N, C-alpha and C positions, 0 to 999 in steps of 0.2 A: 912114394916119388913125386912130387909138385911141380905140374907145371902149371907154366903163366901166360895165358895170353887175352887178345882182345874178346870181347864179348860179341854175341852173332845173336841177331831178333830169337831163334829159333832156343837161346838161355832162358829168354824172359819168365817163361813158367815155373824155371828151378829157380832165378832170381830171385822171386818172389816171396817162393817157399823159403829160401834159406834165410831171407829179412826175415819172416814174421817168424820162422820157427826162431834165429839169434833175439830177435825181442824179447819174445816171452818165455827166452831161456833167462835173459838179462835185464831186463827193463822190467824187474817184478814193480816197479812202483805206478808204473801203468793200470788204469784201468780196462777193462773190454773195448768201453766207448771209447778211451784214449786211440787205443790200439785200432779199431776200426776206423778213426777220424784218420789218423797217420796211412795205414793201410790203401783205401780210395788212393789219395796223396801220390803215395809210393806205387803202387801198382798201375793206374791211369796216367799219370804226369811223368815221375819221375825216371822210371825204368827204360819207359820206352822212347825217351828225351835223349839218354845222356851213352856214352861209351864208359863199362867198366874193365878192369881189369879182371879175369876171371881164373881164381885158381884150381886145377883140377886134378883129380885123379886118376885110377884106371878107368879104361873107355872113355874117356874127355867127360868126365862125368863132374858138374861146378859144385865148391865144395866150400868155396866163399869169395868174393867178388870185394872189389875197392876199387872207390868214384874217388875223382880226383881233378880241379880246376888250379891252372897253373900250380904252387909248392902245397895246397893246401886237401888234404884229405875230405873228401865231402862225407863219406861213409864206408867204412870197415863193417861188412857182417863175413860171419864162418858159421857153417850147419853148427847146430850145439851136439853134432854124433862128430865131428871133427873138432873141437874145442882141445886144444890143449897139445896138438901135431903139430906146431910149427908154420900152419899158413897163414894165420892174422901177422906173425914175423915176417915171414916171408912175402907176402903181398905188401908188407911196409920199408923194405928193403928195397923191392922193384923200385917203389914211388921215389925212394930216397935215391936210389940210382938215376931217374928221370929226373927230377929236379935240386937234389942236393938235400936243402934245409927242407924242413918240413911244417906245416901249422896242422892241427886239425880241434875240432870243436866237440865236446864232452861230456853228455847227462853226467851233473855231479852226483847224483842220486846210481848211476853205475860202477858201483864200485870194483869189479872185474876188469873194465873198461879205463877204469881212472888207473888201475893199479899195472895194466898190459904197458901202457901208454909211458908211464911213470918208468917201468923194466926197461924200457928202450930206449931209457933217454929222455923225455919229453919233460917240458919245466912248465910251470903252469904262469903266463904272462896276463890274463885280465879273468873277468869271470862275468856270465851277466845273469839277474835273475828270471828273465824269460826267456823261452825258446823263440828259434826263427816265426814259428807259428804265433806269438806271444802268449803262449801257454804259462805256465806259473814251474816250470819244472830247469831249475839253475844250470848254467851252459859256464864249463870251465876251458877259458881260451887256453891249450899248450902249443906249444914250439921246441921242436929240435935243431937246433944249429948244424 
């Protein structure tokens, strides 16, 4: 059973652990130096500054989380131990229930995420050569009406 709730300050260590595990499992194109660069930003700036939708299982333990601004999914990370269990779909469905149409940016080299969003009906509407940090990791801009 998946429950979705807003994040709490006490969730931050678990959310960072989910982020780190998911990135290591899915972003195989990143070096350890790249992961360390993004980890510092995520841990110290992004996670503490935004509310997230958290998918929990038994004992209210976070299994994944989604961040969004208006209709844009800013972040979606699932604990790798729970990949393929419908948590990502549940979080995207929750986001759609809040805003209807959705957009998301995804690393082109993250084939699993690209396939996941395509399966959920997203289509590519653009592409950028660099990510938001100016690094050479192409970004696909997707939308689902």
